[in-house]
N, C-alpha and C positions, 0 to 999 in steps of 0.2 A: 883727821882734825879732832882734837880733844877739847874738853872744857878749858884746860889750861891755855891752849892756843887762843881761844876766844878772849880769855881774861887778859892775856898779854898783848893781843892785837891792838887794842885801843892805845895803850901806853907806847908801845914800840913804834907804831905807825905815826903817832903824834910827834915823837922825838925825831923821826925821819923827816916829817913835814916841816918842822921848825928849823931845818938846816943844821941839825946836830951832825957832826962829821961821823958817818958810819961806813965809809968806803972800805975800811979795813976789816969789816965784819961781813965777809962774803956769804956765809951761811945765813945770817940774819937777813941780808938783802934778798937772797933766794927765797927764804921763808915768807918775807913780805910780798914778794912777787906772786908766789903761789896763793897766798891769802887774798890778794887783791883780785884774783881771778874768780873767787867764789861769789855766788849770787848774794850772799849776806853782806858783802863788803860795802855795799852802797850806804847802809846805815852808818857804818864807821866813817866813810868818806865825808858824809855830811857833817859829822862832829869835828873832824879834822879841819874842814873848811872854816867852821865857826871859830875854832881856836886860832888858826892862822890869821884870820881877819882881825882878831883881837890884838895880836902881837905885831901886825904890820903897821907902819906909820899911817896915820889918817890924812896927812897932808898930801893932797893931790898934786901939789907943785914939786914935790921931791922927785928927783930923777930916779933914784934907786928905790926899788920896791923890796928892800931886804927886811928880814925880821930884825926888830930892835933887840940887840944883844942883851941889854939890861933886862928887858921884859922876858927874854928867853931864859935867862939865868933865874929870874924870879919864878917862872913857871916850873922849871925843872926842880927848883928847891921845894916848891909846894908838892909836886908829885912824888919826889923821892926822899924828901926830908934831909937833903944834903946840899951843900953849896957846890956850884960848878964854875 
């Protein structure tokens, strides 16, 4: 594990958590799995939970608990400076 891995972990794990389709990226999925098994991952997981809760609908009556696609696009645009 390098400093670069720690720097990327927050962004990549958040992208994965907000349902961005990453199934085609097997090496990234394996890397995330390995990172999630580290003792330091708990701090990252807390932040991911906070971001996901901001992007999920607040309406408890909604049957689907999916990420709001409009908010997801806005979030990715803020993080990467590009439209998705």
